[in-house]
N, C-alpha and C positions, 0 to 999 in steps of 0.2 A: 504494499501499500504505500500512501504518500508518507514522506518522514513528517513527523507530526511529534509534538510535545510530549506525547506520554506516552508509554511503553508500547511498540510495535509488537504484536503477538509472531510475525514473522522472523523477527531479529531479538531472540532471547538473549538475556545478558550473557557476555563469556567476554574472556580475557583480549585484549587489543592486542595486535600484532600489526608491524608494519604491513601498510599495502603494497602489493605485488603486480606488477604488470599483468593483464589477464594474456590467458595464453594466446597469441595471434592478435590482439587487440592494436590499435594506434594509440601513440601518446597523447594526442588532443585533434580533436576533428571539430567544426564549426557543428552547430546545430541545425536538424532539419527546420526547414519553414515551418512547421505544424509546432516544432519546439519553440521556436523561436515568437510565435503567435503566443503560447500558452505561459512562456516566461514571462512575456510583459503583460499579461494579463494578470497573472498571479503577483508580479512585483507591484504591480498597482494598486493589490489589494491584499497584502500580505495574509490579513486574518481570514481571509475567504477560503472555505474547504470544498465548495464547488466543484473543482477540478480533481477531486479525488471520484474515482468510478468503482465499479466492483460488480460482480458477479458472482455464481457458484454452480459448480456441476454437482448434481444428485446423481448418487451411486445406489444404488437399491441391488443389492445383492453380494456376494460373500468378496472382501477385499482383503488384500494382503497389505496391511495399512503402514508396514517398514519400507516394504517395497515401493509403495506409490511415494510416501516421503522423500526418498531416494530419486524417484525417479522426476518429481518435481526439482529438487536441487540439481539434478544433471542435466535437466531442460534450462535452468536459470544459468548454470556454468556456460551450457555452449551459446548463451546470447549474453556476453558478459556488459554491454552497454546500455542494458536495463540498470544496472548500478553503476552510478558515474558520478564522478566530481565537476563541479563547474568552474569553470577558469575563464578570464577576459583577454581576447588576444586582439591583434590590430582590426580584425573584420568582425570584431564581436563575440559576445561569448561563445564557449567551447566546451566539450565534454570529452573528459579524459574517463575511460571506462577504468574499475578499479576490482580486486577480489582479495577478500582477507580471509587467509586461511584460518583465523580464529573463530571467524562468524559464519559459519554454515548457513546452507540456504534451504536448508529440510523447515518444510511447513510443522508449525508449533502444532499439538494435539489439546484436541477440546473434548469434553464428553457434557453434551445436555441432555441425555437420555433420562435422566431424573426429574427434568421439570415436566411441569403439568403440559405445557406443549412443547417439545423440544426444539422445533424445526425454528419456530418462532424465537425461541430465547436465543440459539446461535444466532440468527440473524439480526437481532437485537441488540447483541452484542457487536457485530458487524457494524451496524448501521451509526452505532455510537461511534466507532472508530472512524468509519467515512468521514463523520462530522468534525473530526478535529483537523484543522489548517495545518498545513506543510510548514517547515521549519527551513526557510531557502539558506538561512545564515549556515546551515550544518553542511549544504551542499558545496558551498565557495568558501567556509573557512571552518571543516571538522575540528574539534577538541582533539584529535589523532588522527594521524594519515589514516587508520584503518578503520576510523568510526564515521565513513561517509554512509549515511543512511539507506536503505533501499526503497525505490520507486514503487517496486512492485512486491507483492510479497503473498501470503497465502496460509490457512490456518484448515487443517483438517480434523472435521468435527461428527462424532460419533452421536448420532440422533436415536438411536434404536438399534437392536441386532440385525446384522448384514445391512443397515441404511447409514450413509454417510453424506457429509456435504465437503468436497474441495471447494473451501471459499477462499476468493481470490482479489485482491485490493489493489491497485495501483493508481499512480498521478498521469494524467493526462500528457505531462512534460516526457514520462516513459515510453509507453506504446498507446497506440490506439485499434480498434477493436479488430481489425484484420489482423495486425499483428499479433493479439492475444488468442486469436483463432490457433494461428501458426504454432504458438507456444502450445496450446492444449493439445493440438493433435502430435505434437513432438512428444508430451510428459504421456498421453495414453499409448505411443508406439513404446517407448520408452519401459513404460510400465509391463505392457504385454509381452515384449519380448525378454524382462526379466523374470516375468511368474513363469514363463513357458521355457525357460531356459537356452534362449537363443538370441543370439547377436542383434542388438538393433540397427545396426547400419549407420553411415555416416550422419552427422548431422545433416538436415535441409538449408539451415539457415545461412543467409549472406549476412556479411556485414555490415554495418551501417553507414560506410561508405560509399555502400553503394547506391544509397539513398541521396547522401551528400553530394557526391560527386555527380549523381542524374541531375540533380535539382540546381546546383552551379551552373552545368554547361547549359541549361534550359533556361535559367534566367537572364543569360548572356546572348542568347540566341532570336533570331529572327522571328521563330515559331513565337515565342513568348509574347512579342509584341503584335504579331499577329492575331494571337489567341485573345488578347486583352481587345483588340480594336471589334474582331468579332463580338464579344460581349457587349462592347459598347454600342455596336449597331443594332445587338438583339435586343437590348434593353431599353433601346431609345423611346424615350415617352412613359417608361413606367414609372408609377408614382411610390413614394415611400407608401408600405400597407399602414392601413389603422390598426391599432392594437386589439386583437380582438374583444377583451374585457370592458374597452373604450380607456385604459388608462394604464400607465407601465409603473413598474418597479422593478426594482434591483434583484436579480436572482437571489435565492436564499441557498444557504448552506447545503441543504438538502431538499429534494423537489418532490411533491406528493406523485406517488403512483397509482394508478387503476390499468389492471391487467383484464383483458377479453380474449378466452379463447374461443373462436368460431368455431361451430359445431361441424359436421362431417357435411353437412346440406349445404350450409353457407359457404363452407371452404370449397366444395366442389362447384357450387354456382358464381364464386368469382374465379375460381380457375377456368370455367367453360366459357365465362365472359371474355377471359382475357386471350383465351386460346383462338376462341372467334374472330376474335378482331386482330390477331395476331402479336399480340405485346403479352408481356410478364406479368405473373399476378403483383410483385412491386410496382408495376406502373398502374395498376388498378387501385392499389392503395394509394398511390400518388394523385390519380384521379379523384377520387372518391376525398380524400384531403382538399382538393381544391374546391369540390362542391360544398363541402364543411364550411370552409374559411369564405367565401364568398356568401354563403349563406346568414353567417355570423356577422359580416362587417356591412354587407348589403354592396360590396364594391363590384365590379364589370369582370375583375379576375382577382386571381388569388397569386401571389409573389410568395414563394415558398423556400425556406432554408435547407437545402438538400447536402446531405453528406455524401462526400466523393472520396474513393481509396487514392486517387492521386499519385497512382504506381503504375503508369503505363509505359517506363525505361526498361530494357532489360534488367534482370536481375532483382529488382523493387518490390517485387509480390513474394520476396523471399524474406524479406527482414521482418524481424518481429520490433519494428519501433514504432515512433510516430511521425505520420505522413498525413494524415486524416487533412481534408479539405470542407469548407462548406461554400456552395455555390446556388446562386439564386435558379429558380423554375417559376418560370410565367406562364401561367394556366387562365384563359378566359373562361370562365363558369358561369353561366347564366341560367336561368329557370327554364328557359325554352330549349336550352342545350339538353343534348341526349347522353348516357353514358359513353354511347359508341363516339361520340364526338370527342368525350373529355379523353375517352383512351387513345385516339390518335395523337392529339395534343399531346397528352402525355409521354407518349412513345418518342413523339417528334422533339418534345425538350429534353428527355433524357437521353438520346440520340444526341444532341447538340453538346449537352455536358459533357457526355463521354469524350467527345471529340475534341475539347478544349479543357479538362477536367485539372490541368496541370498549373494555369495560372492560378494566384492565390484568390480565394473571394473578398479576402480584403481590400485588396488592389483593386477587384472590380466595383466594389461598394465606393469606393474613395472615388472612383472614374464615375460612377453612374450617378451617384445622389453624394454629391459635395459636401451638403449641408448636415448630412446624416449623422450622429455622434456617437451611433454605435460603432463597436470594434468587428462583428461579423455582419454578414448579409442579413438584412432585415428579414421578418416575417415568421412564421412558426415552422419550427424544427422537423424535417420527415428524415429518419434514421431506416433504411431499407436493409437486413441483415441476414442476405442470402447464406451466409458462410456458418450460420450457427446449426448448425448440424449434429446429431446424436453421436457421441464420441465411444469408441469400443476399447474399454478395457479389462481385456484379456474374458471377453465373453460376456461381461458387465456393462450394461448399457450405461451410457453418462449422459446425463441431459441437461442443457447449458440454461440458466435462470439469469437474466439479468436483474441486478440490484439499481443501478444508479450509471447513468449516462453522461454525466455532465451536468452545466451551467444551464438551468431552463429560465428563459427570462417572462415566459408567457405560457405556450405551450408545446410540448412534443411530443411527435408520432413516431415509436418504431414500431417495425414489422418483422416477422420471422416465422419459421415454420418449426412444427413442435416435432418432435420426434416419431408422432403418429399420423404427421402429414398435416395437420392442422394450421389455418393461422393463427397465430398469436399478436395482437396488438398490445402495446403496452404504451398509456397516454402518462405523460409526466407534465406536472403542472407546478406554476411556481405559487406557495402557500401564501404568498403576498396579496395574490389575486384571484384564487381560488377557495373554496371550501371543500372537505372531502365530500361533500354531497353533491357539490357541482361538478365535480372532477367523475364522481359516478355518473352523474346525467350524461357529462360528455364523452365518456367512455361506452356507456351503453348506445348512446344515441350516434354515435360515428360506427360502431359495430354495426346498429340496424342499418343506419345509412349504406354502408358499404356492402352487405348484403342487400337491401331494398334494389340499389341500381344494378347489381350483378344479376338479378333475377327479370330485371326490368330495363334491358340494355338500351331499348331504342324508343323509351317512355321518357318525354322532358324531364328534368331532374326535378323541376319544380312541382311536379304532379306524381313523385315517386311514394309509394306505401309500402312500408317492409314490413312485408308478410311471411310468416315463417310455414313450412308446411305443418298441416295439424289443427291450423287456428291459431298457433302463437304467434302475436303481432305486436313484437315492438313498434316504438313509432321511430320515425326519423330524428336524428340528430336531436336528441334533448328532448322528444316528447316520450320515449319509451321510460324511463325509471329515474325521472328528475331528482326525486328525494327519497330519504328513507321512507317518508310518512306516506301511509296508502291515502287512497281516496275514502273519506269516512262517510259518505253520504253516498243513495243509489245511484248508478252512473247513469241510468236512464239507457243501456244499450240495449235492454230488451226493446225499445221503439226502434223498428228498422223495418224496410219493406216498403212495398207500395203504400203511397197516402193520396187520397182523394183530392182532387184538384182544388183548392180553396180559391174562394171567390176575388183573391188579390190576384192570383195567377190568371184566371180570367180577364182580371183587367188589364195586366199586363201583355196577356196573349191580344187584345183587341189595340193596343194601344200601338201609335208609331213609333219608329225607332226600333234599335235590335233589344231585345230582352239582356244580352249580357251587360249591359254599360248602366242598366238600372242599378244604382247602389247610393247607400248612405255613410255619413260619419258622423262620428261624435270625438271630441278632443277634450280629453279628461286631464286633471292636474294630478300627478299622482306623487306620494312622497318622495325626499331625496334617499339614495344610497338604495334603493331596491335592485334585486340580484335578478341576473335572469334566469338561472334555474327555478327557483319557485314559482316567476311571474309565466315562465313558458307552461308549466304544469297546470295553475290557476286556469290559465286562457284554455288549454284542452280539455281541463276538467267541466271549463263551461259548455267546450261543443259535447260532450259526453252528456251531460245533463238535459241541454238542449236539443231536440233533433232537429229541429228547423237550422241549425249551424251545421247541420250533415245533409242537407236537403239537395239533391240532384234533378235539374230539371231535363227533361228530352223531346226532343220534337221529330217527327217522322211522318213525312206524307200530311203535314200540315195538321197533325192531333200532337197534342200536348201532353205529357203524362208525369208524374212526380214520384220519388222514393227518397226515403231515409236510409242513407248510408249506417251500414256499421261502423261503431268507432274504429273496427281495424282497419276501414276503408276510405274515413272521411279526411281529406287533407287538412281540415282545421284541428287536427289530432296528432295526423302522422307527417305532415309536410315540414320541413324545419324552416322554409322560408316564411311561414304563415305568422312568425314573431322575427319583425327586423328590428334590428338595436342601431339607433344613430346618437353617437357621442356628441353633445354639442356644448359642452363645460366651456366656456369662455369664449364663444361665439356671440356676435352682437345681436339684438333683437330682430334687427331686419334679416339678416344672413338667417338665424333660426325660421322666421316666418316663410322665408324662400325655401327652407330644406321641409319644412312641415309640408307647403303646398305640393313639393314635387314628390315628395313621399306617399301624400296622399291620391295624388296623382298614377301614383305606380301602382300601389294596393289597389286603387280600381281599376287600373287595366289589367291585373293580375287575377281579378275575380273570373271565374269559370264556372257557370252552373251545370253546364252538361256534364261537367268533373266532379262535381257537388264543392269545387272551392270556392266558398261563399262566406267565408268570414278569415280577416287577418287583421293581425296588430303591428302598429309601428310604434316603438319607443323611442324618446326622445331623453337620453339619459344625461341630465346635466350634472351627475356628479353626487358625491357625499354630502355635499351642504347646501344643494339648492333643488329645489322640487321639479322634478321631472314633468313632460307629458306623454301621453298615451293617446294615440287615435286609431279607435276604432273601425273598421270598414266592413260593411257586411250587404249583401244584395239585397234588392227593394223587397223580393219576396220573404225575407227570412226578419226582417226586425219591421216594429212599428213603435209608437213612443214608448209604449209599454213595456215592449220588450227592452229597450236602452235603459231602463230604470232599472229593469230587473237586472240585467249584467252589471250594472254598474255596484247595485247592492249586494253581488253574489261576490264578486271579482276579490274586494280588499280580504273579506272573510276566507277566501279560497289562499290566497296569499299569505293571509296570516299563518294559516295552519300549516302551507308547504314550507314557508321561511323560518318555522319553529317559534313564531312570537305569537300566535293566537291559540286560543281553544279548538275544540274539534266543531266544526260548523253544522250541528244538528237542526238549527234555527232557518238551515234553507229548504230543509222539508224534501217531501220526494218531488222530483222533476217529472217533467214530460207532459203527456195527456194532451199533445198534439195530435195523433192519429185519432183518438178516440173522437176532438173536437171536429177535425174535419167528416169522419164519419157522420156524427151527429147531426150536423148540417146539411147533409143529404139527407139525412130521415125527417129532419125539420121540413125542407123544403117541400114535402110530399104529404106533410102534416094535413089534415081538414083544415086548422084555423090558419097556416100560411096562405092554403088555396084559397079562400074566403077573399083575401087582402085582393084578388086578382083584379077584380073589377076597377080599385083607385088605382091601381098602377097601369090599366089599359088604359084608363080616361087621361090618366099624365102624357101618355106616350101618343095620344091621340090630338095633341095639340096642332098650334100651326105646322105649317112643312118646316123641315130642316134648312137651316140656314150654315153654309158650309165657308165658314171662316178661313182664310189662308193658314197655312201652317208656316208656323216661324221657329226657327232653333234659337238657341239663349234666350235671350229677353232682355228688356230693361227689368234693374234687380234693385230695388229701393226698400229699406227698411224703417216702419212708423210704429209709435208706440202711444199708448193711451189706458184707461184705468177704468175698470168696470166694478160696481159694488155688487155685493151678493145682491142674487135676486129670487124670485117666488119659486116654490115647485115647477118642475115641467121642463121646456127648451131651456138649453145653457144661454146663460144672459148673451154671453159674447157672441154665440151664433146670431140672436135676435137683434143687438144694436149695428153690427158691422155688418150683417145682412140687409137689413134696413137702410144703412147710410149708403149700403153700395148699389141698392134697386134707386133710394133717390138721385144718387149721383150720374145714374146710368139714364134716366128719365130723356134728358136731352141729347144725349149722344146714342145715336142708332147703331155706331159701333160696338157697343155693348150688348144689346138685347137685338130679340128678332121679331120686332115690331109691336109685337103686344104686351109679353113680359118677360123678365130678365130669368133666362134657363141658366140653374145653377148645379153643380153636382156638390154633392157634399159626401166628403171622409172625414167620419166621425171616429172617436178612439173605440176601441174594442169594447164590447158590453162587459157589464162587471163580473156575468156569470162565466165569461171566456177562462181558461184556463192561466195559471202563471206560469207560462212558458214562453219563449223566444216564439217568433212568426209574425207575418204581417195578417192580423186580426181584425182588423179595422172593418166598418162596413162603407160602402158607398150607395147612394141613393139621389133620386133627382129630385129638383123642387121648380115650379115656375113662381116666381116673385112680383107682386103686382107692381109696376112702375113709379114712381113718386108715392110711396106709401106715405099716409098721415101719420109719421113717428112709428115707433118700432113696434107697437100693438098688433096690427095686420099681420104682421110678420111673425109673430107668438103666436097668434090662433093659427097660423098657417102651419107651422113646425108644429104644433101639439096635435094637427090633426093628422098627421104622419103615422100609420100602422104601425106599431112597434118599433119605433125610433128608425124606420126605414129599413132597417136588417133583412125585408121580405124580399127587396124588390131582385139583388143579385140572386137570391137563393134559388129564387122563380127562374129568373133568365138563363141561370146555369148548372142549377143541381135538380130541377124536375125535367125529366126528359118532356113530360106532357105541355108544360110551359116553356117551354125554353124558346119560342117563336115570340114571344114578349119582345118588345123592341125597346132601345134604352128609354129612359126615361127622359133623358134631354138630349133630341137629336141635334148634331151638331157639336157636343159637349156642352157648350156655352161658356161659362165662368167656372172654374175650378176651385172651390173651397175646402180648405182642410184646417182643422182643427186639431191641436196637440198638445200634450202637457209637456212644460220644460223640464229638461233634466234639473235634478238638485241632488247636493251631496247626501249619502247616506249618515244618518244620526250618527252611528255608531262605527265610523272609519276614517279619523281626523287625517288630514291630508288627501282624501282623494273627494273628487269631485269634478263639475265641468271645469274646464278651463275660464278662463276670464272672455266676457263678450267680445272683447276687440279682436281677440285670435281666432275668432273662429270666420270670422269676415273673408277670407280669400276661399273657405272652403267651399260655399254658397254654389258658386260657378261649377264645382267638380263632384255634385252629386249624382251625375247621370243622368239628369230627368229627361223625360221624353220630350220632344218638339212639342211646343204650344199649338193647338188646333182648335183654340179659342181664342178669346181677346186678352183675358188675364184670368193668372192662378195666384191665389194668394192663401199663405199658411198662417194660422193665429197662434202664437204659441204661449199658451196660458201657464204664469206662474201664480201662486198665493200670492194677494194683496193684501193690505190692512183691513181689519175689522172682515176677514170672510170673504172679503172681495179678490178682485184677479188684477194682475199686470200683466197688459196685452202688447207682444212684439208681433208685429206684421209684417211677412215677407211677402211681398209682391212681387211678381215675373211680369211685365205687359209686352203684349207682342209687337215685335219691331214692325212687323208687316202694318200693323194696323197705328200706331203711336210712335211719335218720336220721343228722344228722351225727357225733356221739359216737359211734353204733354203727360207724358207718365207718371211725372213726378208732382204735378200740381193735382191730378185726379187721386193719386194715393193721398197727399194731404189731404185734400178735401174732403176723401172720404172717412178718412181716420178724425179729422174735425167734427164731422158730422155725428160718426159714433160715439166721439166722446160725447157732445152733447146730450144726444139719446141717453146715455148712461148715467147722466148727473141727475140725482134724486130731483123731484120734482120743487119747486119753489125756492 
C-alpha cells in the first residue's frame, strides 16, 4: 500500500539494512508521465489519501498460505521499481528502485474468522489503512537507506476454513490497474508452479525503462504534436460539462461505493445488443453512461473522462508500473436517439481514443479548456476493466474484487466481468455530494437503464422502460430503488388497462390542432437544498398513485381509445428524463426566467400521449441556501385545477418520507378511482334522469344557425383582476357577474355574438362527487346569454335553470349511443369560458407552494392551447378573498383575426370594470 504514517501490514518491523541495488535495475530513471501527474497531485495535497487504491483476490478452496506468501514476495522482487526512492534530477523527479534484504516482501497474515462477519472485519481494517495519507518525505528522505517504504503491499487474511482473501493495496504512483493485473497473473503462476513442483518460467515483466524511454521518444515526436492537434479539432466547441449534482466538492479520502451485478438475462441482453451493433460490452457501458449523464444534466451531449492504458509502444504492455491516462470521450445523447445510435458513437469515440491515447489527458484539457481549473479531463469517470478475469491458483479460483480506484470528485462508473461472466458495475461517489441512499439509487437506476437500453436498442432513449423478464421492472436511472424507504401507501398500480373515453378526450378530439400539443404547466416554489433521489421517487410515486399520469391515448382510423399503463410501463415512473435538474445558483433573475421558459418549452415538446409520456418535471436547483423552483408539465387530458392542487398537496409529504424527514404519509389515503369514475359516467349517460334532460339540450342546440368565426393561432393575452363578495346559494357568483358583464359588453359588438344571443361554452370545475385523483374531470356545457342583460340577475336565473349543473350535455353527446347525434350546444363554439380554483400552498408543507405570480408570465403562451375558433377565451382563476369572498384573475385570449391588441385590451378592461360593478354590494 501507500507509505503511511501508521504501520504498514505488508512491512512488519524488522532490522534495518543497507539498501542494495535491485538485480538488473537502473540506478535512477525519470518518472513516467502518469507518475509525474500523481506525484504533483499528491504533493499539492500531502494529507490527501485518495490516491491509495486497493483490491482483493478471493480464494475459495484449499490454499498453501506459505507458498502463496512466497509467490507474492517473489513476484514483487521481479518488479523492484514498485519500491523506490525519489530523487531530484536536472530533468525533474527520478526514481531509484531499491530492495532491502532485511525487509522481506511476504504479505503479513491476518485471521478474522472469529468475527461475526469475517470478510467485513478484514475489509474494515484494510479500508482504515487506505484512508491513511502517504509519507512522501520518506520516499525522498528516508530515515535510513533501507527504510524506503513500500508503495505496494498485501495482507493474506483467513476468513474461514478454506476461505482466504489476498488483499492488495498500492499508491497510484507505483502501479496502475493494468500493471496490477500483470502482477497478479505472475503471483498465480508462481504459486501454481510451487504447489505442483515445477519451474515457473522466466519473469514476463519488462523494466520500467521500457515505459520511460517510449514516453520520452513520443514526447519529442511529430506524432505527439499530431495527436494533440487531432484532439483539439475533435473537441472543438465542446463545453465544460455541468456537475451531475449541480455543485462541486473536493474529492474525499475515500469514496462511497455501490456495486451491482447484472443477472444472466441482463448481461446477455447487453452482450446481444453490443454484438449486433459490432461493438464491445465496454462500449455499451460507455453509451449507457452517456445517456445517464445527459438525462441528469439536461445537456445535449455527454463529456466523459475515460481511463486509457496508454501502452501502445513495444514492450510497454509487460511493465507493472503506472502509465494510465484519462482522456475525454464526447457522445451526443438526446432523448430521441436510440441505443444503436449511441453504440455507434461510443465505438467511433473509443476508436479515436485508441489511435490518440498516448498524448496526456491533462495536456488535452489545457489545450481545449484553458479556463478549466481541474488537473484531469472534466466529466464523470468511466473505467472499463476487461483485464479483471478469474485467476487460477493451482485449481483454486481467484476472484478479483476492487475496493478503491482513486480520487472521485463526483461520480465514477467502473465495469468488469465476474468469473461467472456477469457484468459487474461499481459506482463510486464523492461522499461530499452523495448520501449512501442516493448512490444506491444511482447504481440501481444505472443498471436498470443499461439493461433497458439493451433490450430495446432501436427505441428512443427518452422512452426506455427497463423491464426484466417475469414482470420485475426496475425503473430507469434513479426511479428503481431511489431510497431505502418503501412506498407506505397503496401504489394504485392495480388501476391499469382500457379506460372509457372521458368527456375531456371527446372535447380534445373535436378541437382543432394536434392533440399532442395540449398541455399545462404549474410553477412551484420548493425548499432550498432538495435532493434528487427523494424528489425523483416522490414524483414517480405520484404517477403510481394517480392513473391519469400513466394515461396513453391511441388513435387508429379516426377512432380514439385510452388506456392506463402499469407502473412498469409508464414513462412517468420509468423514464430517467421525466425529471430534469437545472442548476441556477448564481444566475440573474432574467437568466433564470429564460431558462424556465426554455425548459417549459422542452418539457411540453417531450410529451407524447401515444407513448403514455404525459407528466414531466423540471427542477431549478438554486442550491442549499435559496428556494428553488419546480415546473410540472402534464398533458391536458391528465390534469385539471383540482389535479394540480392534489399533486401539490401530496408531493411534499412524499418527498419528506423519502428524504427521511417526514412521517409515513397515511394522510394521503387510497389513490385512484379514475377507471370506476369513467365507467360510472357511461352508466349515468344512459340513466332515465339523464335522458330526461334531452329536450333542454336539444332546444339549446336548435338556436340560430352557427356562425363560423375564423380560427386564429395564439391570441392577444391580457390579465385583469377584480373581487367578488360571497354570494347566495346557486350558480357561482364569479360566473354570474363575469358572464353578465361580458354579455352587456358584447351587445354592441357583432364580432362577439351570433346576432341574437351570446353563445358561451362553460368549463367548470369537477363536481364534488368526483374522485380525488388526477385527471381532467371538469365538465363543459353551452349556454346562450341574453345580450345587454339588465344586471346579473337574468344571467343568474339562466345558469340556475341548467339541469344538473350542465354535466349531462357531454354525457348525452358522447357516452350514450342513442343520443350521440345531439349537436353541440353552442354552434361555432362562441366564447369559451373557464373557471378554475387558484393553486394555493398546502397548510402543512412549509416552503412548498405556487411561485410568485410574476414568474408565471412567460408560461401562458406555452400551454399548448388549441387555435381559437371563437372571438375570445377567458379563464377566471378564483382565490379566497376577504369575508368569504373571491379574488379573481381573468386571463383573456382574444382572436387576432377579429381584434387588434388595443381593442382587446379595452374590451377586457371594460368587461372587468363592469363585472366589479355588478359584484359590488347594493347601496
